[in-house]
C-alpha positions, 0 to 999 in steps of 0.5 A: 621470119625474124628470130624473135618470132622463131623463138616464140614459135619454139617456146609455144611448141615446147610448152604445148609438147610438155602440156600434152605429155603431162595430160597423157601421163595423167591419163595413163595414171587414171587407167592404172587406177581403174585397172586396180579398182577392177581387180579389187571388184572382181577378186575373188570371183564368185560367178553364178552368184547373182548378188555378187554379179549385181553388186560388181556390175554396179561398182564397175558402172559407178567407176566408168568415168575414170577410165573414159577420162583416162582414155581421152587424156591418153589419146589427146593430141593424136599422133603428135609428140609421141615416142616410137614405143608409145605408138604400140601402147596407144594401138592396144588401148584403142582396141581396149576401148572397143572391148570395153564397149562390148563388155558394157553392152553385155552387162546391161541384160546381165544386170536386169537378169540378176535383179530378177534372180536376186528377188526370186532367190530371196523368195525361194529362201523364205519358202525353203525356211518355212518348209524346213521349219514346218517339217521340224514341227511335223517331226516333233509331232510324230515324235510326241505321238510315239512317247509313252509317258506324260513326263517324256511328252512334256520334256520333248515339248518343252525342249522344242519350245525353248523351255516354254509350254503352251498355255493350254497344256495340262499335264494332269490329263491322261497321255491319250487325251494329251495326244489328241490335243497335239494339233492344237498344241503345235498350231501356234508354232506353225502359225508363227512360222507362217507369219514370219515367212509372210513378213519376210516375203513382204519385206522382199517385195517392198525392197524390189522397187529399190532393186529395180531402180538400181538395175535401171540406173546401172543399165543406163550407165553401162549403155552411156559408157558403152556408147562413149567407149565406142565413140572413142574407138571410132575417133582413134582410127589414126592409132590403128592405121599401119602407117602410124606404126 
C-alpha cells in the first residue's frame, strides 16, 4: 500500500473519530438537558395528587424524543473510539434505557387511572360545594325560625342574601306569618345553588372528552417511547458484556 493511500486512510480514520466523538458529546448534552427537564417537572413532588401526576406524565411523555435521541447518539459507533473511563458510563446508560422503558410502561395505566380520578374529583367537588351551600341555607332557615322580631329576621335575611331581600318578602306581616313563608323565601337560593352545581357538572362532562384524548395520546406516546427504549437496550448488549470493560 502506497504512502498516499495510508495518508488517506489515516485522515479518514481521524475524521470519523472526531465526528463520532462530536455526536456522542451532543448525546451526553441532550441527556443532561433531559435530566434537568425531568427535575423541573417532578419538583416539588405532589404524589397522590391526580392532576399533578397527570400533567407530569404528559410533560414527561412530550419530552421523550430528547433522551431517546441522546441515547442513540451516545451509543453511536458502539465500542469504537471510546476512552477507558467512558465504558463504565456507557454500561450505566444502557441499563438506564431499560429502566426508562419499564417506567414508561408503568405510566400507561397510571395515566388512564388519573384521568378518571380527575373527573371523579371534579364531580365530587361540585357535589360537596352543593351540599355545603345547601347546608348553609338550612342553617339560615333554622336561625330565622328562632328569631323574635321582624327587624332581626329582616337583618339576618338581608345579610345572608348580600343586602338583598326576596321580592315576596313583606315586613309588614306578623312574624308568625313571615316564618310560615320561610321555604318560599329561601327556595330561590336553593334553586340557584342547584343550578350552579348542574352547570358545573355539565362543564366537567363536556371537558371529559378532552381529558380522555390527552390520556390516550400520552399513553400511546409512553408505549412508543417504552418500545424504542427497550429496543435500544436490546441493541446495546455489547456495552453490558464483561469483555467490553
